[in-house]
Residue frames as a rotation matrix with the C-alpha (Angstrom) as fourth column:
MET 1
0.955 -0.109 -0.278 -14.62
-0.248 -0.807 -0.536 -30.64
-0.166 0.581 -0.797 -46.60
ASN 2
0.654 -0.747 0.120 -11.39
0.731 0.584 -0.352 -31.35
0.193 0.318 0.928 -48.42
PRO 3
0.040 -0.732 -0.680 -8.10
0.764 -0.417 0.493 -29.56
-0.644 -0.539 0.542 -47.69
ASP 4
-0.734 -0.312 0.603 -8.21
0.658 -0.547 0.518 -27.53
0.168 0.777 0.607 -50.92
ALA 5
0.152 0.886 0.438 -11.65
0.518 -0.449 0.728 -26.13
0.842 0.117 -0.527 -50.06
GLN 6
0.674 0.032 -0.738 -10.53
0.724 -0.232 0.650 -25.29
-0.150 -0.972 -0.180 -46.51
LEU 7
-0.389 -0.900 -0.195 -7.45
0.772 -0.434 0.463 -23.52
-0.502 0.030 0.865 -47.83
ARG 8
-0.571 0.253 0.781 -9.54
0.575 -0.556 0.600 -21.56
0.586 0.792 0.172 -50.37
ALA 9
0.538 0.839 -0.079 -12.03
0.613 -0.325 0.720 -20.52
0.579 -0.436 -0.689 -47.63
ARG 10
0.413 -0.459 -0.786 -9.22
0.745 -0.327 0.582 -19.24
-0.524 -0.826 0.207 -45.41
ILE 11
-0.686 -0.672 0.279 -7.60
0.700 -0.504 0.506 -17.33
-0.199 0.542 0.816 -48.26
ASP 12
-0.188 0.713 0.675 -10.94
0.572 -0.479 0.666 -15.72
0.799 0.511 -0.318 -49.15
ALA 13
0.740 0.453 -0.497 -11.49
0.655 -0.317 0.686 -14.69
0.153 -0.833 -0.532 -45.51
PHE 14
-0.050 -0.859 -0.510 -7.96
0.767 -0.360 0.531 -13.22
-0.640 -0.365 0.677 -45.34
VAL 15
-0.730 -0.200 0.653 -8.44
0.640 -0.535 0.552 -11.26
0.239 0.821 0.518 -48.58
SER 16
0.273 0.915 0.299 -11.77
0.601 -0.404 0.689 -9.95
0.751 -0.008 -0.660 -47.31
ASP 17
0.640 -0.094 -0.762 -10.17
0.704 -0.326 0.631 -8.76
-0.308 -0.941 -0.142 -44.03
ILE 18
-0.463 -0.881 -0.098 -7.30
0.719 -0.438 0.540 -7.06
-0.519 0.180 0.836 -45.88
SER 19
-0.477 0.357 0.803 -9.73
0.650 -0.471 0.596 -5.36
0.591 0.807 -0.007 -48.28
THR 20
0.645 0.750 -0.147 -11.78
0.624 -0.405 0.668 -4.01
0.442 -0.523 -0.729 -45.37
LEU 21
0.343 -0.614 -0.711 -8.64
0.710 -0.327 0.624 -2.73
-0.616 -0.718 0.324 -43.66
VAL 22
-0.687 -0.611 0.393 -7.38
0.710 -0.447 0.544 -1.01
-0.157 0.653 0.741 -46.83
ARG 23
-0.060 0.757 0.651 -10.76
0.629 -0.477 0.614 0.66
0.775 0.446 -0.448 -47.40
ARG 24
0.769 0.369 -0.522 -10.92
0.636 -0.366 0.679 1.90
0.060 -0.855 -0.516 -43.81
THR 25
-0.067 -0.894 -0.444 -7.35
0.726 -0.349 0.593 3.26
-0.684 -0.282 0.672 -44.00
ALA 26
-0.675 -0.143 0.724 -8.09
0.691 -0.468 0.552 5.02
0.260 0.872 0.415 -47.29
LEU 27
0.354 0.886 0.298 -11.24
0.611 -0.461 0.644 6.61
0.708 -0.046 -0.705 -45.87
ASP 28
0.638 -0.191 -0.746 -9.34
0.663 -0.357 0.658 7.83
-0.392 -0.914 -0.101 -42.79
ALA 29
-0.465 -0.885 0.020 -6.60
0.740 -0.376 0.558 9.33
-0.486 0.275 0.829 -45.01
VAL 30
-0.441 0.387 0.810 -9.14
0.626 -0.514 0.586 11.15
0.643 0.766 -0.016 -47.21
ALA 31
0.644 0.743 -0.185 -11.07
0.628 -0.375 0.682 12.39
0.437 -0.555 -0.708 -44.16
SER 32
0.347 -0.576 -0.740 -7.93
0.681 -0.388 0.621 13.76
-0.645 -0.720 0.257 -42.51
ALA 33
-0.679 -0.600 0.423 -6.82
0.719 -0.427 0.548 15.42
-0.148 0.677 0.721 -45.78
LEU 34
-0.225 0.696 0.682 -10.19
0.500 -0.518 0.694 17.15
0.836 0.497 -0.232 -46.14
GLY 35
-0.855 -0.198 0.479 -10.24
-0.257 -0.640 -0.724 18.18
0.450 -0.742 0.497 -42.48
SER 36
0.225 0.965 0.137 -13.44
-0.720 0.070 0.691 16.38
0.657 -0.254 0.710 -41.64
PRO 37
-0.043 -0.235 0.971 -13.64
-0.917 0.394 0.055 14.12
-0.396 -0.888 -0.233 -38.63
ALA 38
-0.867 -0.318 -0.383 -12.91
-0.441 0.848 0.295 10.45
0.231 0.425 -0.875 -39.15
PRO 39
0.088 0.941 -0.328 -15.89
-0.490 0.327 0.808 8.11
0.868 0.090 0.489 -39.27
ALA 40
0.279 0.109 0.954 -16.89
-0.955 0.140 0.263 6.52
-0.104 -0.984 0.143 -35.97
PRO 41
-0.771 -0.600 -0.214 -15.26
-0.614 0.789 0.000 3.15
0.169 0.132 -0.977 -35.30
ALA 42
-0.120 0.718 -0.685 -17.33
-0.165 0.666 0.727 0.00
0.979 0.200 0.038 -35.27
GLN 43
0.521 0.403 0.753 -19.01
-0.797 -0.087 0.598 -0.95
0.306 -0.911 0.276 -31.99
ARG 44
-0.639 -0.756 -0.141 -16.98
-0.597 0.604 -0.528 -3.21
0.484 -0.253 -0.838 -29.73
GLY 45
-0.073 0.564 -0.822 -18.31
0.253 0.808 0.532 -6.29
0.965 -0.169 -0.202 -28.03
PRO 46
0.821 0.433 0.372 -19.48
-0.240 -0.330 0.913 -6.22
0.518 -0.839 -0.167 -24.41
GLY 47
0.889 -0.426 -0.167 -16.81
0.347 0.392 0.852 -6.06
-0.297 -0.816 0.496 -21.75
ARG 48
-0.004 -0.928 0.373 -14.10
0.995 -0.040 -0.088 -4.41
0.097 0.371 0.924 -23.83
LEU 49
0.208 -0.014 -0.978 -12.86
0.422 -0.901 0.103 -0.93
-0.883 -0.434 -0.181 -23.11
PRO 50
0.988 0.050 0.146 -12.59
0.152 -0.460 -0.875 1.64
0.024 0.887 -0.462 -25.86
LYS 51
0.308 -0.945 0.113 -9.04
0.757 0.171 -0.630 2.24
0.576 0.279 0.768 -27.06
ALA 52
0.024 -0.293 0.956 -8.87
-0.217 -0.935 -0.281 5.65
0.976 -0.201 -0.086 -25.39
ALA 53
0.689 0.301 0.659 -9.87
-0.687 -0.019 0.727 4.26
0.231 -0.953 0.194 -21.99
ALA 54
0.932 -0.350 -0.098 -7.60
0.362 0.918 0.163 1.23
0.032 -0.187 0.982 -22.28
SER 55
0.125 -0.958 0.258 -4.54
0.798 -0.057 -0.600 3.33
0.589 0.281 0.758 -23.08
ALA 56
0.541 0.126 0.832 -5.31
-0.205 -0.939 0.275 6.19
0.816 -0.320 -0.482 -20.68
ALA 57
-0.608 -0.786 0.109 -3.08
-0.230 0.043 -0.972 6.71
0.760 -0.616 -0.207 -17.66
PRO 58
-0.233 0.530 -0.815 -4.36
0.819 0.559 0.129 5.25
0.524 -0.638 -0.564 -14.38
ALA 59
0.654 0.566 0.501 -6.30
0.180 -0.760 0.625 7.56
0.735 -0.319 -0.599 -12.10
PRO 60
-0.339 -0.818 0.465 -4.14
-0.342 -0.353 -0.871 9.40
0.877 -0.454 -0.160 -9.58
ARG 61
-0.223 0.192 -0.956 -4.09
0.751 0.659 -0.042 7.93
0.622 -0.727 -0.291 -6.09
LYS 62
0.666 0.510 0.545 -5.71
0.007 -0.734 0.679 9.79
0.746 -0.449 -0.492 -3.25
GLY 63
0.829 -0.318 -0.460 -3.78
0.522 0.146 0.840 10.96
-0.200 -0.937 0.287 -0.25
LYS 64
0.486 -0.734 -0.475 -0.28
-0.301 -0.651 0.697 12.31
-0.820 -0.195 -0.538 0.15
ARG 65
0.956 -0.277 -0.097 2.02
-0.029 0.239 -0.970 12.40
0.292 0.931 0.221 -2.81
GLY 66
0.196 -0.980 0.027 5.60
-0.393 -0.104 -0.914 11.30
0.899 0.169 -0.405 -2.54
LYS 67
0.099 -0.288 -0.953 7.63
0.711 0.690 -0.135 9.89
0.696 -0.664 0.273 0.30
ARG 68
0.985 0.160 0.067 7.86
0.054 -0.648 0.760 11.48
0.165 -0.745 -0.647 3.70
THR 69
0.182 -0.963 0.198 11.21
-0.437 -0.260 -0.861 12.84
0.881 0.070 -0.468 4.70
PRO 70
-0.223 -0.329 -0.918 13.07
0.617 0.681 -0.394 11.22
0.754 -0.654 0.051 7.60
GLU 71
-0.975 -0.118 0.186 12.47
-0.044 -0.723 -0.690 14.43
0.216 -0.681 0.700 9.55
ASP 72
-0.221 0.971 0.090 8.71
-0.819 -0.235 0.523 14.11
0.529 0.042 0.847 9.06
VAL 73
0.292 0.286 -0.912 8.79
0.091 0.941 0.325 10.50
0.952 -0.178 0.249 10.25
ALA 74
-0.598 -0.599 -0.532 10.89
0.603 0.100 -0.791 11.44
0.527 -0.794 0.301 13.28
LYS 75
-0.847 0.338 0.410 8.59
-0.455 -0.860 -0.231 14.36
0.274 -0.382 0.882 14.12
MET 76
0.190 0.951 -0.244 5.54
-0.654 0.308 0.691 12.08
0.733 0.028 0.680 13.96
GLY 77
0.046 -0.263 -0.964 7.39
0.443 0.870 -0.216 9.53
0.895 -0.417 0.156 16.11
GLU 78
-0.912 -0.406 -0.062 8.08
0.254 -0.439 -0.862 12.13
0.322 -0.802 0.504 18.77
ALA 79
-0.441 0.839 0.318 4.42
-0.809 -0.525 0.263 13.16
0.387 -0.141 0.911 18.72
VAL 80
0.352 0.536 -0.767 3.46
-0.170 0.843 0.511 9.51
0.920 -0.049 0.388 19.26
VAL 81
-0.392 -0.583 -0.712 5.93
0.627 0.397 -0.670 9.19
0.673 -0.709 0.210 22.17
ALA 82
-0.933 0.065 0.355 4.57
-0.256 -0.813 -0.523 12.40
0.255 -0.578 0.775 23.74
TYR 83
-0.022 1.000 0.013 0.97
-0.815 -0.025 0.579 11.15
0.579 0.002 0.815 23.47
VAL 84
0.309 0.094 -0.946 1.83
0.184 0.970 0.157 7.70
0.933 -0.223 0.283 24.82
ALA 85
-0.755 -0.626 -0.197 3.68
0.345 -0.123 -0.931 9.31
0.558 -0.770 0.309 27.76
LYS 86
-0.737 0.539 0.409 0.49
-0.667 -0.677 -0.311 11.13
0.110 -0.502 0.858 28.74
HIS 87
0.377 0.923 0.073 -1.80
-0.921 0.383 -0.079 8.17
-0.101 -0.038 0.994 27.99
PRO 88
-0.697 -0.710 0.098 -0.01
-0.696 0.703 0.145 4.86
-0.172 0.033 -0.985 28.72
GLY 89
-0.651 0.391 0.651 -1.62
0.188 0.914 -0.360 1.70
-0.735 -0.112 -0.668 27.36
VAL 90
0.174 0.735 -0.655 -3.22
-0.584 -0.458 -0.670 3.26
-0.793 0.499 0.350 24.28
SER 91
0.175 -0.029 0.984 -3.83
0.619 0.780 -0.087 1.50
-0.765 0.625 0.155 20.99
VAL 92
-0.820 -0.482 0.309 -3.01
0.518 -0.396 0.758 2.67
-0.243 0.781 0.575 17.47
GLU 93
-0.116 0.868 0.482 -6.67
0.822 -0.189 0.538 3.54
0.558 0.459 -0.692 16.92
GLN 94
0.675 0.349 -0.651 -6.62
0.700 -0.581 0.415 5.87
-0.233 -0.736 -0.636 19.94
ILE 95
-0.278 -0.849 -0.448 -3.35
0.455 -0.528 0.717 7.46
-0.846 -0.005 0.533 18.82
LYS 96
-0.685 0.071 0.725 -4.78
0.717 -0.112 0.688 7.90
0.130 0.991 0.026 15.33
LYS 97
0.357 0.918 0.172 -7.85
0.823 -0.396 0.406 9.71
0.441 -0.003 -0.897 16.62
ALA 98
0.578 -0.162 -0.800 -5.88
0.584 -0.603 0.544 11.92
-0.570 -0.781 -0.254 18.99
LEU 99
-0.406 -0.848 -0.340 -3.26
0.276 -0.469 0.839 12.98
-0.871 0.247 0.424 16.44
GLY 100
0.468 0.727 -0.502 -5.73
-0.288 -0.411 -0.865 13.21
-0.835 0.549 0.017 13.55
VAL 101
-0.352 -0.618 -0.703 -3.73
-0.913 0.060 0.404 11.06
-0.207 0.784 -0.586 11.12
GLU 102
0.588 0.516 -0.623 -4.31
-0.683 0.729 -0.040 7.83
0.433 0.449 0.781 9.24
THR 103
0.826 -0.247 0.507 -3.16
-0.192 0.722 0.665 4.50
-0.530 -0.646 0.548 10.66
ARG 104
0.732 -0.564 0.382 -0.86
0.670 0.494 -0.554 3.92
0.123 0.662 0.740 7.70
ASP 105
0.441 -0.573 0.691 0.93
-0.115 -0.799 -0.589 7.20
0.890 0.180 -0.419 8.52
LEU 106
0.588 -0.188 0.787 1.61
-0.809 -0.154 0.567 5.94
0.015 -0.970 -0.242 12.07
GLN 107
0.992 -0.117 -0.053 3.07
0.118 0.993 0.008 2.56
0.052 -0.015 0.999 11.17
LEU 108
0.344 -0.933 0.105 6.63
0.488 0.082 -0.869 3.64
0.802 0.350 0.484 10.31
PRO 109
-0.030 -0.385 0.922 7.04
-0.581 -0.744 -0.330 6.17
0.814 -0.545 -0.202 13.15
ILE 110
0.706 0.335 0.623 5.84
-0.707 0.381 0.596 3.61
-0.038 -0.862 0.506 15.71
VAL 111
0.891 -0.436 -0.130 8.18
0.394 0.882 -0.258 0.92
0.227 0.179 0.957 14.35
ARG 112
0.094 -0.902 0.421 11.08
0.202 -0.397 -0.895 3.38
0.975 0.170 0.145 14.54
MET 113
0.113 -0.011 0.994 10.22
-0.831 -0.548 0.089 4.42
0.544 -0.836 -0.071 18.10
VAL 114
0.946 0.188 0.264 9.97
-0.300 0.816 0.494 0.78
-0.123 -0.546 0.828 19.22
ALA 115
0.643 -0.765 -0.035 13.33
0.566 0.507 -0.650 0.05
0.515 0.398 0.759 17.53
ALA 116
-0.142 -0.686 0.714 14.85
-0.107 -0.706 -0.700 3.10
0.984 -0.176 0.027 19.28
LYS 117
-0.353 0.083 -0.932 13.43
0.794 0.554 -0.251 1.72
0.495 -0.828 -0.262 22.56
LYS 118
-0.907 0.144 0.396 11.48
-0.268 -0.922 -0.280 4.90
0.324 -0.360 0.875 23.28
ILE 119
0.059 0.940 0.337 8.19
-0.998 0.064 -0.003 2.98
-0.025 -0.336 0.941 23.53
LYS 120
-0.946 -0.271 0.177 7.38
-0.276 0.961 -0.004 -0.66
-0.169 -0.053 -0.984 24.28
THR 121
-0.230 0.885 -0.405 4.45
-0.804 0.062 0.592 -2.82
0.549 0.462 0.697 23.30
THR 122
-0.760 0.152 0.632 2.27
-0.275 0.806 -0.525 -5.49
-0.589 -0.572 -0.570 24.85
GLY 123
0.296 0.916 0.271 -0.20
-0.118 0.317 -0.941 -7.69
-0.948 0.247 0.202 23.01
LYS 124
-0.737 -0.488 0.468 -0.39
0.346 0.322 0.881 -8.64
-0.580 0.811 -0.069 19.37
LYS 125
-0.583 0.443 0.681 -2.05
0.740 -0.056 0.670 -7.32
0.335 0.895 -0.295 16.24
ARG 126
-0.025 0.655 0.755 -5.16
0.153 -0.744 0.650 -5.26
0.988 0.132 -0.081 17.06
GLY 127
0.838 0.344 -0.424 -4.64
0.424 0.079 0.902 -5.84
0.344 -0.936 -0.079 20.80
THR 128
-0.165 -0.985 -0.057 -1.27
0.857 -0.114 -0.503 -4.06
0.489 -0.132 0.862 20.88
LYS 129
0.927 0.341 -0.153 -0.93
0.368 -0.755 0.543 -1.42
0.069 -0.559 -0.826 23.57
TYR 130
0.164 -0.888 0.429 1.89
0.463 -0.314 -0.829 1.12
0.871 0.334 0.360 23.77
PHE 131
0.889 -0.016 -0.458 3.84
0.433 -0.298 0.851 2.33
-0.150 -0.954 -0.258 26.80
VAL 132
0.638 -0.737 0.225 6.81
-0.543 -0.637 -0.547 4.69
0.546 0.227 -0.806 27.28
ARG 133
0.394 -0.595 -0.700 10.03
0.562 0.759 -0.329 2.98
0.727 -0.263 0.634 28.41
């Protein structure tokens, strides 16, 4: 195919796309002026989200909202120290079950209590045990 024919084919395709877009826009304008609902959009290919779903806000996260106050963290830390004092050598899983909180809610209070030298640790990772100093 020669370059002139290729150029003509591309121009024809562009004009066709523009014509379709102008017609669709005109139909939407007339439909909104008459108060009738706009015609349904063309079907999308597989794997693509509809515009409404793609632009929608993400689903809210489960669990607590917002940051905990330093007082809340300190209060939880003191509860951990009190439990560890009564039960030396416990793991995070045991503390979690006893206090009825999630592991992620215990991480910061435990780190703060270790830094304040109120509790000490032995072991690593899942084998960590906690003791009162």
